[in-house]
C-alpha positions as CSV (number, residue, x, y, z in Angstrom):
1,M,-3.5,22.6,-54.6
2,N,-2.6,19.6,-52.6
3,K,-1.6,19.4,-49.0
4,A,2.1,19.7,-49.7
5,Q,1.6,22.8,-51.8
6,L,-0.7,24.3,-49.1
7,I,2.1,23.6,-46.5
8,D,4.6,25.4,-48.7
9,A,2.3,28.4,-49.2
10,V,1.6,28.7,-45.5
11,A,5.3,28.3,-44.6
12,S,6.3,31.0,-47.1
13,S,3.6,33.5,-46.2
14,A,3.9,33.1,-42.4
15,S,7.7,32.8,-42.3
16,L,7.5,29.3,-40.8
17,T,9.5,26.2,-41.5
18,K,7.7,23.6,-43.5
19,A,7.7,21.3,-40.5
20,D,6.0,24.0,-38.4
21,A,3.5,24.8,-41.1
22,G,2.7,21.1,-41.5
23,K,2.1,20.8,-37.7
24,A,-0.2,23.8,-37.8
25,L,-2.2,22.6,-40.7
26,N,-2.6,19.1,-39.2
27,A,-3.7,20.7,-35.9
28,L,-6.2,22.8,-37.8
29,M,-7.6,19.9,-39.7
30,G,-7.8,17.8,-36.5
31,A,-9.7,20.6,-34.7
32,V,-12.1,21.0,-37.5
33,T,-12.7,17.3,-37.8
34,N,-13.3,16.9,-34.1
35,G,-15.7,19.8,-34.0
36,L,-17.7,18.4,-36.9
37,K,-17.8,15.0,-35.2
38,K,-19.4,16.7,-32.2
39,G,-22.0,18.3,-34.5
40,E,-20.6,21.8,-34.2
41,R,-20.6,24.5,-36.9
42,I,-17.1,25.7,-37.8
43,S,-17.0,29.2,-39.2
44,F,-14.0,31.0,-40.8
45,P,-15.1,34.6,-41.4
46,G,-14.3,35.7,-44.9
47,F,-13.9,32.1,-46.0
48,G,-17.0,30.0,-45.2
49,T,-18.8,27.7,-42.8
50,F,-18.6,23.9,-42.3
51,S,-21.7,22.2,-40.8
52,V,-23.0,18.7,-40.4
53,T,-26.4,17.6,-41.6
54,E,-28.3,14.3,-41.7
55,R,-29.5,12.9,-45.0
56,K,-32.7,10.8,-44.8
57,A,-32.9,7.2,-46.1
58,R,-34.4,7.2,-49.6
59,T,-35.1,5.0,-52.6
60,G,-32.8,5.4,-55.6
61,R,-32.6,3.8,-59.0
62,N,-29.8,1.9,-60.6
63,P,-29.3,3.7,-63.9
64,R,-28.0,0.6,-65.6
65,T,-30.8,-1.8,-64.7
66,G,-33.6,0.5,-63.6
67,E,-33.9,-1.5,-60.4
68,S,-34.9,0.3,-57.2
69,I,-32.3,0.4,-54.5
70,A,-32.4,1.5,-50.9
71,I,-30.0,4.3,-50.0
72,K,-29.2,4.4,-46.3
73,A,-29.4,7.5,-44.1
74,K,-26.1,9.2,-43.4
75,T,-24.3,12.2,-42.0
76,V,-22.6,14.6,-44.4
77,V,-20.5,17.7,-44.1
78,K,-21.7,20.8,-45.9
79,F,-19.6,23.9,-46.8
80,K,-21.2,27.3,-47.4
81,P,-18.7,29.8,-48.8
82,S,-18.7,33.3,-47.5
83,S,-20.0,36.1,-49.7
84,K,-16.5,37.7,-49.3
85,L,-14.8,34.6,-50.7
86,V,-13.6,35.7,-54.2
87,V,-11.9,33.4,-56.7
């Protein structure tokens, strides 16, 4: 499902216009992004939790040449699905 399909689904299930559903989705995504940038955990009961973690710098290996390469430390977003999330 892409963003346009998600907007259509939200609009039909919440009896909203597509424009209003798009604004709501953009506001939700903006709030989640801003919270993660601040290092906050974002939890949606019954769906899952987004959190931010730090990956340490490490040494990797180029699979083509076998040469060692340095991989920089970085911040990544993790998602842990709720046990109630059923697909």
